C-alpha positions in Angstrom: -62.8 96.5 -20.5 -61.5 93.3 -22.0 -62.7 92.4 -25.5 -63.3 88.7 -26.2 -64.3 87.2 -29.5 -65.7 83.6 -29.1 -65.9 81.4 -32.2 -67.7 78.1 -32.6 -65.5 75.9 -34.8 -67.4 73.3 -36.9 -69.2 74.9 -39.8 -68.6 78.4 -38.4 -64.8 78.5 -39.0 -64.7 75.3 -41.0 -66.8 74.5 -44.1 -67.8 71.0 -43.0 -67.8 69.2 -39.6 -64.5 67.9 -38.3 -65.3 65.0 -35.9 -66.2 62.1 -38.2 -63.3 63.1 -40.5 -61.0 63.2 -37.5 -62.0 59.6 -36.5 -61.4 58.3 -40.0 -58.1 60.1 -40.3 -56.9 58.7 -37.0 -57.9 55.2 -37.9 -56.1 55.3 -41.2 -52.9 56.7 -39.6 -52.8 54.8 -36.4 -54.7 51.5 -36.9 -56.1 51.0 -40.4 -57.7 47.7 -39.3 -60.1 49.7 -37.2 -61.8 51.0 -40.4 -63.8 47.7 -40.3 -65.8 49.3 -37.5 -67.1 52.2 -39.7 -70.5 50.5 -40.2 -70.8 50.1 -36.5 -70.0 53.7 -35.9 -72.7 54.6 -38.4 -75.2 52.5 -36.4 -74.2 54.4 -33.2 -74.9 57.7 -35.0 -78.3 56.3 -36.0 -78.9 55.5 -32.4 -78.1 59.1 -31.4 -80.5 60.4 -34.0 -83.2 58.1 -32.6 -82.3 59.4 -29.1 -81.3 55.9 -28.0 -77.8 57.1 -27.2 -76.7 60.4 -25.9 -74.5 62.7 -28.0 -71.7 62.4 -25.5 -71.9 58.6 -25.3 -72.0 58.3 -29.1 -68.8 60.3 -29.3 -67.1 58.0 -26.7 -68.2 54.8 -28.4 -67.1 55.9 -31.8 -63.7 57.1 -30.6 -63.2 53.7 -28.9 -64.1 51.9 -32.1 -62.0 53.9 -34.5 -59.0 55.1 -32.3 -59.0 52.9 -29.3 -60.4 52.8 -25.8 -57.0 53.6 -24.2 -54.3 55.1 -26.4 -50.8 56.5 -25.8 -50.8 60.3 -26.4 -47.3 60.4 -27.8 -48.1 57.6 -30.3 -51.2 59.4 -31.7 -49.9 63.0 -31.6 -48.3 63.0 -35.1 -51.6 61.9 -36.6 -53.4 64.6 -34.6 -51.0 67.2 -35.9 -51.4 66.1 -39.5 -55.1 66.3 -39.1 -54.9 69.9 -37.9 -52.7 70.6 -41.0 -55.4 69.0 -43.2 -58.2 71.1 -41.7 -56.4 74.4 -42.0 -55.3 73.6 -45.5 -58.6 72.6 -47.0 -61.5 73.1 -44.6 -61.4 76.7 -43.3 -63.6 79.5 -44.7 -61.8 82.4 -46.2 -64.3 84.8 -44.7 -63.8 83.4 -41.3 -60.0 84.0 -41.6 -60.6 87.6 -42.5 -63.0 88.1 -39.6 -60.5 86.5 -37.2 -57.8 88.8 -38.5 -60.1 91.8 -38.1 -61.0 90.9 -34.5 -57.3 90.3 -33.6 -56.4 93.8 -35.1 -59.2 95.3 -33.1 -57.7 94.0 -29.9 -60.0 91.1 -29.2 -58.8 88.0 -27.2 -59.6 85.1 -29.6 -61.3 82.1 -28.1 -62.6 78.9 -29.8 -65.4 77.2 -27.9 -66.2 73.9 -29.6 -68.0 70.6 -28.9 -65.2 68.9 -30.7 -62.4 67.3 -28.7 -59.7 69.6 -27.3 -57.2 66.9 -28.5 -57.4 68.3 -32.0 -59.1 71.6 -31.5 -56.0 73.0 -29.8 -53.6 72.4 -32.7 -56.1 73.8 -35.2 -56.6 76.9 -32.9 -52.9 77.3 -32.6 -52.5 77.3 -36.4 -55.2 79.9 -36.8 -53.7 82.2 -34.1 -56.3 81.8 -31.3 -55.3 82.7 -27.8 -57.5 80.2 -25.9 -59.6 77.0 -26.3 -62.7 75.7 -24.6 -63.6 72.3 -25.9 -64.8 68.8 -24.9 -62.0 67.2 -22.8 -60.9 63.6 -22.5 -60.6 61.6 -19.3 -57.0 60.7 -18.8 -55.6 58.1 -16.4 -52.4 60.1 -16.4 -50.6 62.4 -18.7 -49.5 59.6 -21.1 -52.8 57.8 -21.9 -56.1 59.0 -23.2 -59.4 57.2 -22.7 -62.4 57.2 -24.9 -64.4 58.9 -22.2 -65.4 62.5 -21.8 -64.2 64.4 -18.8 -66.7 66.9 -17.4 -69.3 68.2 -19.8 -69.7 67.8 -23.6 -69.1 71.4 -24.7 -72.5 71.8 -26.4 -75.6 73.9 -26.1 -76.1 75.3 -22.6 -73.1 73.3 -21.3 -70.9 75.4 -23.6 -72.1 78.6 -22.0 -71.4 77.2 -18.5 -67.9 76.3 -19.6 -67.3 79.8 -21.0 -68.6 81.3 -17.7 -66.3 79.1 -15.7 -63.4 80.0 -18.0 -64.0 83.7 -17.5 -64.2 83.3 -13.8 -60.9 81.3 -13.8 -59.3 84.1 -15.8 -60.6 86.7 -13.4 -62.8 88.3 -16.0 -66.0 89.9 -14.7 -68.9 89.8 -17.1 -69.5 93.5 -16.7 -65.9 94.2 -17.5 -65.9 92.4 -20.8 -67.2 93.0 -24.2 -68.1 89.6 -25.7 -68.5 89.0 -29.4 -69.7 85.5 -30.4 -70.1 83.7 -33.7 -71.9 80.4 -34.4 -73.7 78.6 -37.2 -76.1 76.5 -35.1 -79.1 77.2 -33.0 -77.8 75.1 -30.1 -75.4 78.1 -29.5 -78.4 80.4 -29.0 -77.5 80.6 -25.2 -74.0 81.8 -26.1 -75.3 84.4 -28.7 -77.8 85.7 -26.1 -74.9 86.0 -23.5 -72.8 88.0 -25.9 -72.9 91.7 -26.3 -72.7 91.0 -30.1 -74.1 87.7 -31.2 -73.5 86.9 -34.9 -75.1 84.1 -36.8 -72.3 82.9 -39.1 -73.3 80.6 -42.0 -76.4 79.8 -40.1 -78.6 76.7 -40.7 -82.3 77.4 -41.2 -83.3 77.3 -37.5 -80.6 79.7 -36.4 -81.3 82.0 -39.4 -85.0 82.3 -38.3 -84.0 82.9 -34.7 -81.4 85.5 -35.7 -84.0 87.4 -37.7 -86.3 87.4 -34.7 -83.6 88.4 -32.2 -82.0 91.0 -34.5 -78.6 89.2 -34.6 -76.5 90.0 -37.6 -76.3 87.2 -40.2 -73.0 86.7 -42.1 -72.1 84.2 -44.8 -68.4 83.3 -45.0 
């Protein structure tokens, strides 16, 4: 029986969301002149809230505006690493760190499953001691360049669960041979919490807190 602990990242492990701050950090470090596009990025997010633009497309557009539509990986990597340092230093919940340490001590394989981009989730996960990452991937022309385009699915809602199931299959892990513990702050991860043997509502927003009460999922505040 393999034990797997799956953590959402934004507002579950972190105190605040990471994506907008990532874009601003990258613009400041790599191309400060791109900060002039911040008001446009705000309009794109309004378009998403009004359902005029999909969540995935909004992420692509704003990355193109603030980082670039086609960027050299080696050129931006130092800024990506410095952003990971910044998140771990000032945007991680102490309670989450304790729970991660407890799960590790209990023999769980630690996995982050996040809608944020693998580009920066992986260095954050590495610093926190995670074993694996499932996240939204970028389309790359080759190994050297990154496009402002999502490859495959945006790792969000039911798509996140599909990606976890594909990952388990690729790892040769049968569902009935795994004990899955999952943590999330948001109701869009309800499919994951249902899938888990132990679903935990961590720092839940109101909708997830109500659902957790109905489903009998433990509620924790880190």
